[in-house]
Each structure stands twice: as structure tokens, then as C-alpha cells.
C-alpha positions as CSV (number, residue, x, y, z in Angstrom):
1,M,0.0,0.0,0.0
2,Y,1.0,3.6,-0.6
3,K,-0.1,6.6,1.2
4,V,-0.9,10.0,-0.2
5,I,-0.6,12.4,2.7
6,F,-2.5,15.7,2.3
7,T,-1.0,18.3,4.5
8,S,-2.3,21.7,3.5
9,W,-3.5,23.8,0.5
10,Q,-2.3,26.6,-1.7
11,P,-4.4,29.8,-2.6
12,G,-6.7,29.1,-5.4
13,L,-7.5,25.5,-4.3
14,Q,-10.0,24.1,-6.6
15,K,-12.3,22.5,-3.9
16,I,-14.9,21.0,-6.0
17,S,-12.5,19.5,-8.5
18,L,-10.5,18.0,-5.5
19,A,-13.5,16.4,-4.1
20,Q,-14.3,15.0,-7.6
21,L,-10.8,13.7,-7.9
22,L,-11.1,12.0,-4.5
23,Y,-14.3,10.5,-5.5
24,E,-13.0,9.1,-8.8
25,K,-9.3,8.1,-7.8
26,A,-9.6,7.2,-4.1
27,D,-13.1,5.7,-4.2
28,F,-14.4,8.1,-1.7
29,R,-18.1,8.7,-1.7
30,G,-19.4,12.2,-2.2
31,P,-19.9,13.3,1.4
32,T,-16.6,11.7,2.5
33,A,-14.7,13.5,-0.4
34,K,-16.3,16.8,0.6
35,E,-15.5,16.3,4.3
36,C,-11.8,15.6,3.5
37,V,-11.6,18.8,1.4
38,D,-13.3,20.8,4.2
39,R,-10.9,19.3,6.8
40,L,-7.9,20.3,4.6
41,L,-9.3,23.9,4.5
42,E,-9.6,23.9,8.2
43,G,-5.9,23.1,8.5
44,E,-6.2,19.4,9.2
45,G,-4.5,16.8,7.0
46,F,-5.8,13.4,5.8
47,T,-4.4,10.4,4.2
48,V,-5.4,8.3,1.2
49,E,-4.2,4.7,0.8
50,L,-3.9,3.2,-2.7
51,S,-2.6,-0.2,-3.7
52,T,0.0,0.9,-6.4
53,V,2.7,3.6,-6.5
54,Q,1.4,4.6,-9.9
55,D,-2.0,5.3,-8.5
56,A,-0.6,7.1,-5.5
57,N,1.6,9.3,-7.8
58,D,-1.2,10.0,-10.1
59,L,-3.4,11.2,-7.3
60,A,-0.8,13.3,-5.8
61,S,0.1,14.9,-9.0
62,S,-3.4,15.7,-9.9
63,A,-4.2,17.0,-6.5
64,T,-1.1,19.3,-6.6
65,E,-2.3,20.7,-9.9
66,L,-5.6,21.6,-8.1
67,G,-3.8,23.3,-5.4
68,A,-3.5,20.6,-2.7
69,V,-0.1,20.1,-0.8
70,C,0.6,16.4,-0.6
71,H,3.2,13.7,-0.9
72,V,3.4,9.9,-1.4
73,E,4.9,7.6,1.2
74,P,5.1,3.8,1.2
75,D,3.1,2.1,3.8
């Protein structure tokens, strides 16, 4: 397993797009994805676990483009 650790966000964070990305790539349901984005905006981090390094890197890369600050770590 690989962890994508979301730690903060940058100005201009695309909140709705990030929630959609979490829904699509991390299999989070709609309310869960929104709650994670809301927590990030409040200064709390969260972690997403994915089975492959490629999936984790893809999620981290896409999230970074949307304004999230995150990194990948092996489990």
C-alpha cells in the first residue's frame, strides 16, 4: 500500500475539483470526499491509501495541480 498524505493547500485551491478527484481516484463517496476537502481547508490533513505507487503518484500529481499540498509515502 502507498499513502498520499494531504497536509495543506495553496491559494486558489479548486475545492470541487479536488472532491471529484477523491471520488474518482480514491473511491471516496461524495460526502466523504467533501468532508476531506473541508478538513484540509480547516488546517487538518488526511491520508488516502492506494494499492500501487502509480495510482498514488497520479493522485498526488493531480491533486497538486488543483492546489493541494501532498506527498506519497510507502506504507
